[in-house]
LOZABA-851787 format. One record per residue: x, y, z of N, C-alpha, C, O in turn. Coordinates in steps of 0.02 Angstrom, whole numbers, padded with zeros to 5 digits, always signed. Example, Ala and Ser with C-alpha at 12.3 -4.5 7.8 and 13.67 -1.06 7.14 Angstrom:
+00660-00284+00390+00615-00225+00390+00660-00165+00390+00712-00166+00423
+00642-00112+00354+00684-00053+00357+00645+00002+00394+00670+00057+00402
***
This chain:
+04934-02644-02566+04913-02630-02635+04955-02667-02686+04929-02693-02735
+05021-02670-02674+05065-02704-02722+05049-02778-02726+05047-02808-02780
+05038-02809-02667+05022-02880-02667+04955-02893-02702+04947-02942-02738
+04907-02848-02692+04842-02857-02724+04849-02851-02800+04817-02888-02837
+04890-02805-02823+04902-02799-02896+04936-02862-02923+04918-02886-02977
+04984-02889-02886+05018-02950-02909+04968-03008-02914+04970-03047-02962
+04925-03014-02865+04876-03068-02866+04829-03061-02926+04813-03109-02960
+04807-02999-02938+04763-02988-02996+04798-03004-03061+04768-03034-03106
+04862-02985-03067+04899-02999-03129+04907-03074-03138+04899-03099-03194
+04924-03110-03086+04932-03183-03092+04866-03216-03110+04864-03262-03151
+04812-03193-03079+04747-03223-03095+04728-03209-03167+04699-03252-03201
+04744-03149-03192+04728-03133-03262+04767-03177-03309+04740-03203-03358
+04832-03187-03295+04873-03229-03340+04850-03302-03336+04849-03337-03387
+04831-03326-03277+04808-03395-03271+04744-03405-03310+04736-03457-03343
+04699-03358-03306+04636-03365-03343+04649-03364-03419+04617-03400-03456
+04695-03321-03440+04711-03319-03512+04740-03385-03535+04721-03411-03587
+04786-03414-03496+04815-03478-03516+04763-03533-03516+04762-03575-03562
+04720-03534-03467+04668-03585-03464+04619-03578-03522+04599-03628-03552
+04601-03516-03538+04554-03507-03593+04586-03528-03660+04551-03555-03703
+04651-03516-03668+04685-03536-03731+04686-03612-03736+04671-03639-03789
+04704-03646-03682+04705-03720-03683+04636-03748-03697+04629-03797-03734
+04585-03719-03667+04517-03743-03678+04495-03734-03750+04465-03779-03780
+04512-03675-03779+04492-03664-03849+04527-03712-03896+04497-03736-03944
+04591-03728-03882+04626-03775-03925+04595-03844-03921+04583-03876-03972
+04581-03867-03859+04552-03934-03852+04482-03936-03882+04462-03986-03911
+04446-03881-03876+04377-03879-03903+04379-03880-03979+04338-03913-04010
+04427-03843-04008+04431-03843-04081+04447-03913-04107+04419-03933-04158
+04491-03950-04073+04507-04017-04095+04446-04063-04088+04433-04105-04131
+04409-04054-04033+04350-04095-04023+04296-04079-04074+04262-04124-04098
+04290-04015-04092+04240-03997-04142+04258-04027-04210+04214-04048-04248
+04325-04029-04226+04345-04059-04289+04329-04133-04291+04307-04159-04342
+04339-04167-04235+04322-04238-04232+04246-04248-04238+04224-04294-04271
+04207-04204-04206+04135-04212-04208+04108-04199-04278+04064-04235-04302
+04135-04148-04313+04112-04133-04380+04132-04186-04430+04094-04200-04477
+04190-04216-04421+04211-04267-04468+04173-04333-04462+04180-04377-04504
+04131-04339-04409+04090-04399-04402+04129-04459-04379+04121-04514-04406
+04172-04450-04328+04212-04506-04303+04167-04559-04274+04116-04544-04243
+04186-04622-04284+04145-04678-04261+04173-04704-04195+04233-04697-04181
+04131-04734-04157+04154-04763-04094+04190-04828-04106+04180-04859-04159
+04232-04850-04060+04274-04909-04069+04233-04972-04063+04246-05021-04099
+04186-04974-04020+04150-05036-04007+04096-05049-04058+04091-05104-04086
+04054-05000-04072+03996-05010-04114+04006-04986-04186+03966-05002-04230
+04058-04949-04198+04073-04924-04265+04015-04887-04294+03998-04896-04352
+03982-04844-04253+03926-04803-04276+03945-04730-04265+03977-04713-04216
+03924-04687-04311+03941-04615-04304+03904-04585-04244+03847-04602-04229
+03939-04540-04209+03911-04505-04152+03875-04443-04178+03906-04400-04209
+03810-04439-04167+03770-04384-04192+03737-04348-04133+03721-04379-04081
+03727-04282-04143+03690-04240-04094+03718-04247-04023+03681-04251-03974
+03784-04248-04019+03816-04250-03954+03841-04181-03938+03876-04150-03978
+03823-04157-03880+03843-04090-03860+03906-04095-03817+03914-04142-03779
+03950-04046-03825+04012-04046-03787+04000-04032-03713+04037-04055-03670
+03947-03994-03698+03933-03979-03627+03913-04041-03589+03925-04046-03529
+03880-04090-03624+03860-04152-03591+03920-04197-03580+03926-04228-03527
+03964-04201-03630+04022-04244-03624+04076-04213-03580+04112-04249-03545
+04083-04147-03583+04136-04113-03546+04104-04058-03503+04092-04003-03528
+04089-04072-03442+04055-04022-03401+04095-03959-03390+04066-03906-03375
+04162-03963-03396+04203-03904-03383+04198-03854-03439+04223-03798-03432
+04168-03873-03496+04164-03828-03553+04096-03794-03553+04044-03826-03541
+04096-03730-03567+04033-03692-03576+04043-03643-03632+04099-03619-03644
+03988-03627-03666+03993-03581-03724+04017-03512-03702+04058-03481-03736
+03991-03489-03645+04011-03422-03622+04069-03430-03574+04060-03452-03518
+04129-03411-03596+04188-03417-03555+04186-03363-03501+04184-03304-03517
+04185-03383-03438+04182-03336-03382+04250-03333-03348+04291-03379-03353
+04261-03278-03312+04323-03270-03276+04315-03301-03207+04272-03281-03168
+04357-03352-03192+04349-03390-03131+04386-03359-03072+04371-03376-03015
+04433-03314-03086+04475-03288-03032+04460-03215-03016+04500-03182-02983
+04405-03190-03038+04388-03119-03027+04320-03112-02994+04282-03068-03012
+04305-03157-02946+04239-03154-02914+04232-03091-02873+04178-03060-02873
+04284-03071-02837+04279-03011-02796+04269-02950-02839+04229-02906-02822
+04304-02947-02893+04296-02889-02937+04226-02886-02966+04197-02832-02971
+04198-02944-02984+04130-02945-03010+04080-02924-02957+04032-02888-02971
+04092-02946-02895+04048-02926-02841+04048-02851-02831+03995-02820-02823
+04107-02821-02833+04110-02749-02825+04076-02713-02883+04043-02662-02873
+04084-02741-02943+04052-02710-03001+03976-02713-02994+03941-02665-03007
+03951-02773-02972+03879-02778-02964+03854-02731-02911+03800-02701-02919
+03891-02723-02856+03870-02677-02804+03869-02605-02828+03823-02568-02812
+03921-02585-02868+03922-02517-02893+03865-02506-02943+03835-02452-02945
+03849-02559-02983+03793-02552-03029+03728-02542-02991+03686-02502-03010
+03718-02580-02936+03657-02572-02896+03653-02503-02866+03599-02474-02863
+03710-02476-02842+03709-02408-02814+03693-02357-02868+03656-02310-02855
+03721-02366-02928+03705-02320-02983+03631-02322-02998+03600-02270-03010
+03601-02382-02998+03529-02387-03011+03489-02351-02957+03440-02318-02972
+03511-02358-02893+03476-02323-02839+03480-02248-02848+03431-02212-02837
+03539-02223-02868+03547-02151-02878+03502-02128-02935+03471-02075-02930
+03499-02167-02989+03455-02148-03045+03382-02147-03023+03345-02102-03043
+03362-02196-02982+03292-02197-02958+03278-02136-02915+03224-02107-02920
+03326-02116-02872+03316-02057-02830+03309-01995-02873+03266-01953-02860
+03351-01988-02925+03347-01930-02968+03280-01929-03005+03250-01876-03012
+03257-01987-03030+03192-01989-03064+03136-01970-03016+03089-01935-03036
+03141-01994-02953+03088-01976-02904+03088-01902-02890+03034-01872-02885
+03148-01871-02884+03150-01798-02873+03122-01760-02932+03086-01711-02923
+03137-01783-02994+03109-01750-03053+03033-01756-03054+02999-01707-03070
+03007-01815-03038+02934-01823-03038+02902-01779-02984+02848-01751-02995
+02935-01774-02925+02907-01732-02872+02906-01659-02892+02861-01622-02874
+02958-01638-02930+02960-01568-02952+02912-01553-03008+02895-01494-03019
+02888-01603-03044+02844-01592-03101+02771-01608-03084+02732-01625-03128
+02754-01602-03020+02685-01615-03000+02639-01560-03028+02657-01502-03028
+02581-01580-03051+02533-01534-03080+02483-01514-03025+02460-01556-02987
+02468-01448-03022+02422-01424-02971+02352-01450-02986+02329-01450-03043
+02318-01472-02933+02251-01499-02940+02200-01442-02939+02209-01392-02905
+02147-01449-02978+02094-01401-02979+02040-01422-02929+02014-01478-02932
+02022-01375-02884+01973-01389-02832+01907-01354-02849+01907-01300-02878
+01853-01386-02830+01787-01356-02836+01777-01309-02776+01813-01315-02727
+01727-01263-02779+01715-01219-02722+01701-01256-02657+01725-01236-02604
+01662-01311-02661+01649-01349-02599+01712-01381-02572+01723-01381-02511
+01754-01407-02616+01817-01437-02593+01864-01385-02563+01899-01399-02515
+01864-01324-02590+01905-01271-02562+01883-01254-02491+01925-01244-02447
+01817-01250-02481+01792-01234-02414+01810-01289-02364+01830-01274-02308
+01804-01352-02385+01821-01408-02340+01896-01409-02324+01916-01419-02267
+01937-01398-02375+02010-01398-02363+02030-01340-02318+02073-01349-02274
+02000-01281-02328+02016-01225-02285+01993-01237-02213+02028-01218-02166
+01935-01270-02204+01912-01285-02137+01959-01335-02102+01970-01329-02041
+01986-01383-02138+02034-01429-02108+02097-01393-02085+02126-01409-02033
+02119-01344-02125+02179-01306-02105+02164-01262-02045+02206-01254-02000
+02103-01232-02043+02085-01192-01985+02065-01122-02001+02073-01078-01958
+02039-01107-02060+02018-01039-02077+01959-01041-02125+01943-01093-02154
+01928-00984-02133+01872-00977-02178+01876-00909-02211+01886-00858-02177
+01869-00907-02277+01874-00845-02315+01806-00810-02313+01755-00839-02331
+01806-00747-02291+01744-00708-02284+01734-00659-02341+01682-00626-02343
+01781-00652-02386+01775-00605-02441+01835-00558-02442+01879-00563-02399
+01836-00514-02490+01891-00467-02498+01878-00403-02458+01821-00385-02445
+01931-00371-02439+01927-00309-02400+01911-00251-02446+01944-00241-02497
+01859-00212-02428+01839-00154-02469+01880-00093-02449+01905-00089-02393
+01886-00045-02495+01928+00014-02479+01901+00056-02421+01940+00086-02384
+01835+00058-02413+01806+00101-02360+01800+00066-02293+01776+00096-02245
+01821+00003-02287+01816-00034-02224+01876-00017-02180+01933-00011-02203
+01862-00009-02115+01913+00005-02065+01909-00049-02012+01873-00042-01962
+01947-00102-02022+01945-00159-01976+01995-00153-01919+01986-00185-01867
+02046-00114-01928+02100-00112-01879+02079-00069-01820+02057-00012-01828
+02087-00097-01761+02067-00065-01699+02128-00053-01656+02180-00083-01667
+02122-00009-01606+02178+00000-01560+02190-00063-01518+02147-00108-01516
+02246-00066-01486+02266-00125-01448+02217-00138-01391+02195-00091-01358
+02200-00202-01381+02158-00225-01326+02195-00277-01286+02228-00320-01316
+02192-00276-01220+02229-00325-01178+02198-00394-01177+02179-00419-01124
+02191-00424-01236+02163-00491-01244+02208-00530-01291+02234-00503-01340
+02219-00594-01276+02260-00636-01320+02224-00701-01334+02177-00720-01299
+02245-00735-01386+02216-00799-01406+02271-00844-01433+02322-00820-01459
+02260-00910-01427+02305-00960-01456+02266-00995-01512+02216-01028-01498
+02289-00987-01574+02254-01015-01631+02299-01067-01664+02360-01065-01659
+02267-01114-01699+02302-01166-01736+02287-01158-01810+02229-01155-01830
+02340-01154-01850+02334-01149-01923+02377-01204-01952+02439-01202-01948
+02345-01254-01981+02382-01312-02006+02408-01352-01947+02369-01375-01905
+02474-01360-01943+02505-01397-01888+02543-01351-01841+02583-01375-01800
+02532-01285-01846+02568-01237-01804+02520-01198-01760+02462-01188-01779
+02544-01178-01702+02504-01139-01655+02537-01071-01644+02598-01066-01642
+02495-01019-01637+02519-00951-01630+02481-00918-01572+02421-00927-01565
+02518-00879-01533+02487-00836-01482+02483-00766-01512+02534-00737-01530
+02422-00740-01519+02412-00677-01555+02370-00630-01512+02333-00651-01467
+02378-00567-01527+02337-00514-01497+02315-00468-01553+02336-00476-01611
+02274-00420-01536+02248-00373-01585+02304-00330-01613+02341-00298-01576
+02311-00331-01681+02363-00292-01714+02426-00330-01729+02471-00303-01762
+02433-00393-01707+02494-00432-01721+02494-00456-01793+02441-00462-01825
+02553-00471-01819+02562-00501-01885+02600-00567-01877+02649-00570-01840
+02578-00618-01912+02608-00684-01908+02621-00710-01979+02588-00691-02026
+02670-00755-01983+02686-00787-02047+02669-00861-02040+02693-00895-01994
+02627-00886-02084+02608-00956-02085+02629-00987-02152+02650-00952-02198
+02623-01053-02155+02633-01085-02220+02580-01060-02270+02525-01042-02249
+02596-01060-02332+02553-01028-02382+02482-01058-02380+02473-01119-02383
+02434-01013-02375+02363-01033-02377+02341-01031-02450+02341-00978-02482
+02320-01089-02477+02308-01095-02549+02249-01054-02573+02253-01022-02625
+02195-01055-02536+02132-01032-02563+02114-00961-02541+02055-00946-02533
+02163-00919-02532+02150-00849-02516+02199-00804-02553+02255-00826-02570
+02178-00743-02566+02219-00693-02601+02234-00635-02554+02210-00633-02497
+02274-00590-02579+02292-00531-02539+02230-00488-02529+02188-00481-02574
+02225-00459-02468+02168-00417-02446+02104-00457-02436+02050-00429-02436
+02110-00522-02426+02052-00563-02408+02043-00563-02332+02091-00565-02295
+01980-00562-02311+01964-00566-02240+01956-00639-02221+01920-00677-02254
+01989-00659-02167+01987-00728-02144+01959-00731-02073+01965-00684-02034
+01930-00788-02058+01908-00804-01991+01944-00867-01969+01934-00921-01999
+01986-00862-01918+02023-00920-01892+01978-00957-01844+01959-00930-01791
+01960-01018-01861+01909-01054-01824+01938-01099-01769+01903-01114-01721
+01999-01120-01775+02029-01165-01724+02062-01123-01670+02123-01113-01671
+02021-01101-01622+02046-01062-01565+02052-01109-01505+02002-01138-01484
+02112-01116-01480+02125-01163-01425+02119-01131-01357+02103-01165-01308
+02131-01066-01352+02133-01033-01287+02120-00959-01295+02143-00929-01343
+02084-00930-01247+02073-00858-01243+02094-00835-01173+02084-00871-01124
+02122-00776-01170+02144-00751-01106+02144-00676-01102+02152-00641-01153
+02134-00651-01041+02137-00579-01028+02165-00570-00958+02187-00618-00927
+02163-00509-00933+02189-00496-00866+02145-00525-00812+02169-00537-00756
+02081-00537-00826+02035-00560-00775+02014-00633-00782+01993-00663-00732
+02018-00663-00842+01994-00732-00850+02033-00767-00906+02066-00736-00947
+02028-00834-00904+02060-00876-00954+02012-00931-00973+01983-00964-00929
+02002-00942-01037+01957-00993-01062+01998-01043-01103+02032-01024-01150
+01995-01106-01084+02033-01159-01117+01985-01204-01154+01934-01225-01126
+02000-01220-01216+01958-01263-01257+01974-01336-01247+02027-01354-01221
+01927-01379-01268+01935-01452-01262+01921-01488-01328+01869-01520-01332
+01963-01485-01378+02023-01443-01381+02010-01374-01411+02054-01331-01410
+01949-01363-01439+01935-01301-01475+01876-01266-01441+01831-01299-01415
+01878-01200-01442+01822-01160-01417+01774-01147-01474+01792-01112-01521
+01713-01173-01472+01667-01166-01529+01642-01095-01540+01626-01076-01596
+01637-01055-01485+01608-00988-01491+01660-00934-01500+01643-00875-01504
+01723-00952-01504+01777-00903-01511+01800-00898-01583+01805-00949-01617
+01814-00838-01605+01840-00827-01673+01893-00772-01671+01892-00727-01629
+01939-00779-01717+01992-00729-01725+01991-00706-01797+01993-00747-01843
+01986-00640-01808+01981-00612-01875+02050-00587-01897+02088-00560-01857
+02065-00598-01960+02129-00578-01988+02120-00556-02060+02069-00568-02091
+02173-00524-02086+02174-00501-02156+02240-00525-02187+02292-00522-02155
+02236-00549-02249+02296-00571-02285+02332-00510-02312+02304-00471-02350
+02395-00502-02292+02434-00444-02315+02478-00460-02375+02484-00419-02420
+02509-00519-02375+02552-00536-02432+02569-00610-02432+02564-00644-02380
+02589-00635-02491+02618-00702-02499+02692-00692-02514+02710-00657-02562
+02734-00724-02475+02806-00713-02481+02843-00779-02479+02813-00832-02471
+02909-00775-02487+02953-00833-02484+03002-00824-02426+03027-00770-02414
+03013-00878-02391+03061-00877-02336+03132-00879-02363+03143-00887-02423
+03181-00873-02317+03251-00876-02338+03267-00945-02365+03237-00995-02346
+03316-00946-02410+03335-01010-02441+03372-01054-02392+03415-01032-02354
+03353-01118-02394+03385-01169-02353+03421-01217-02400+03390-01243-02447
+03485-01230-02388+03525-01275-02431+03521-01345-02403+03530-01357-02344
+03509-01393-02449+03508-01464-02432+03566-01497-02469+03567-01498-02530
+03613-01525-02431+03672-01557-02460+03672-01630-02441+03668-01648-02382
+03677-01673-02492+03679-01745-02482+03746-01772-02507+03772-01751-02559
+03774-01818-02469+03839-01847-02488+03842-01919-02465+03819-01937-02411
+03871-01961-02508+03887-02030-02491+03962-02040-02501+03988-02032-02556
+03995-02056-02447+04068-02060-02451+04091-02118-02494+04060-02172-02496
+04146-02107-02527+04178-02156-02571+04133-02178-02629+04147-02229-02660
+04080-02141-02645+04036-02158-02701+04033-02102-02753+03998-02108-02803
+04069-02048-02741+04068-01990-02786+03996-01965-02796+03974-01949-02851
+03960-01963-02740+03890-01941-02742+03883-01878-02700+03892-01879-02639
+03867-01822-02733+03856-01758-02700+03799-01722-02735+03799-01714-02796
+03750-01702-02696+03692-01666-02723+03678-01605-02679+03675-01612-02618
+03670-01548-02709+03654-01486-02674+03591-01457-02704+03588-01443-02764
+03541-01447-02663+03478-01417-02684+03459-01363-02635+03484-01361-02578
+03415-01318-02656+03392-01263-02614+03316-01265-02608+03281-01291-02652
+03292-01238-02553+03219-01236-02541+03201-01170-02509+03234-01148-02462
+03147-01139-02535+03119-01078-02505+03046-01091-02490+03005-01101-02536
+03029-01091-02426+02961-01106-02405+02915-01048-02422+02932-00989-02411
+02857-01064-02450+02806-01013-02466+02768-00996-02402+02745-01040-02367
+02761-00931-02389+02729-00907-02328+02672-00859-02344+02669-00831-02399
+02628-00851-02296+02573-00802-02300+02575-00759-02237+02578-00785-02181
+02572-00693-02246+02574-00647-02190+02503-00626-02173+02466-00602-02216
+02484-00635-02109+02417-00618-02085+02423-00562-02033+02469-00561-01993
+02374-00517-02035+02369-00465-01985+02305-00476-01944+02250-00479-01972
+02312-00483-01878+02256-00496-01833+02219-00430-01822+02249-00380-01805
+02153-00433-01833+02113-00372-01826+02067-00374-01766+02053-00321-01738
+02042-00431-01745+01995-00433-01689+01993-00503-01659+02005-00553-01694
+01978-00507-01594+01971-00569-01557+01903-00567-01523+01888-00521-01485
+01862-00618-01536+01794-00620-01507+01785-00686-01469+01815-00737-01486
+01741-00682-01417+01727-00741-01377+01745-00734-01305+01739-00783-01267
+01768-00676-01284+01788-00664-01215+01770-00593-01197+01771-00548-01239
+01754-00582-01133+01738-00515-01110+01802-00472-01109+01852-00490-01080
+01797-00415-01142+01854-00371-01146+01848-00317-01093+01796-00285-01087
+01901-00306-01056+01898-00253-01005+01893-00184-01038+01921-00172-01091
+01858-00140-01004+01851-00072-01031+01917-00036-01026+01952-00039-00975
+01935-00002-01079+01999+00034-01077+01997+00090-01026+01949+00129-01023
+02048+00094-00986+02053+00146-00936+02088+00207-00966+02144+00203-00992
+02054+00263-00962+02081+00325-00989+02120+00359-00934+02093+00376-00882
+02182+00369-00945+02226+00402-00897+02237+00473-00921+02264+00485-00974
+02214+00522-00879+02222+00593-00896+02289+00619-00871+02309+00607-00814
+02322+00654-00914+02386+00683-00895+02372+00749-00857+02328+00787-00877
+02408+00761-00806+02398+00825-00770+02418+00885-00813+02467+00882-00850
+02380+00939-00806+02394+00999-00845+02454+01036-00816+02473+01026-00758
+02483+01077-00856+02542+01114-00834+02524+01164-00779+02565+01177-00734
+02462+01192-00781+02443+01241-00730+02435+01209-00662+02444+01242-00611
+02417+01145-00661+02406+01111-00596+02470+01094-00561+02471+01081-00501
+02525+01093-00599+02589+01078-00568+02611+01138-00527+02622+01192-00555
+02618+01129-00463+02639+01183-00418+02714+01185-00412+02747+01133-00408
+02740+01244-00412+02812+01251-00405+02831+01247-00331+02795+01273-00289
+02885+01215-00315+02905+01211-00245+02925+01279-00218+02954+01319-00255
+02909+01294-00154+02928+01360-00127+03003+01369-00120+03040+01321-00109
+03024+01431-00127+03095+01444-00122+03116+01440-00048+03080+01462-00004
+03174+01412-00036+03197+01408+00034+03213+01477+00062+03243+01518+00027
+03192+01490+00124+03205+01554+00157+03257+01547+00212+03276+01493+00233
+03278+01605+00234+03327+01607+00288+03292+01601+00355+03240+01632+00366
+03320+01560+00399+03293+01550+00466+03335+01592+00515+03396+01583+00519
+03301+01638+00555+03338+01680+00602+03341+01646+00670+03370+01673+00717
***
């Protein structure tokens, strides 16, 4: 470090001395040019002669000749600052996105691409929830797959075009299964449907995103909470459901008491 400082100080002093000598010689040359000095051979005044043409070492903008490394580092830091500013502007633009307005037909198409269809709102007198049935299904919602049964609740990424207490039909059913049979789609089962109800729209736990660039004094901390939708599975259709077996508990009167042990003579 000490040697580097000495080199920088010497280069600074050398450039100062060189610039002073150049300015003195230039001032004398300018005085001669303004006074209209004549040439020795032709005795004619020299007009419209530029110093840069006669003296290539002279330039109007005096530059530092011994600080190329320092200029390079400055240019690199300026480029990094510009990149950081561009990243911040991009983040601001991404955060200020305006929600698009969809027509009813566009909403239906977008929901079908995700894998569901809105059937209407749940009425107060409707009883959709059934007891457990030994049937399961594998459904796809967006880019995620879920194994569900009757009565299960799942959390998916927020579904835009549905509200709380809306009845949904999950159309992308990949597999159906029970104790007696299994049906696999290629890739989807066209005759299978899974019915669900929207229970709530919630936010997931906060995730911290920390960015750092070493030796650049660059640190950014942001948080993200994913928007989720909670669904309750109400029914699975498209497969034969086994009949529920009713198991009767034995009555207390039918339970016989063991005989008391007797004495053997």
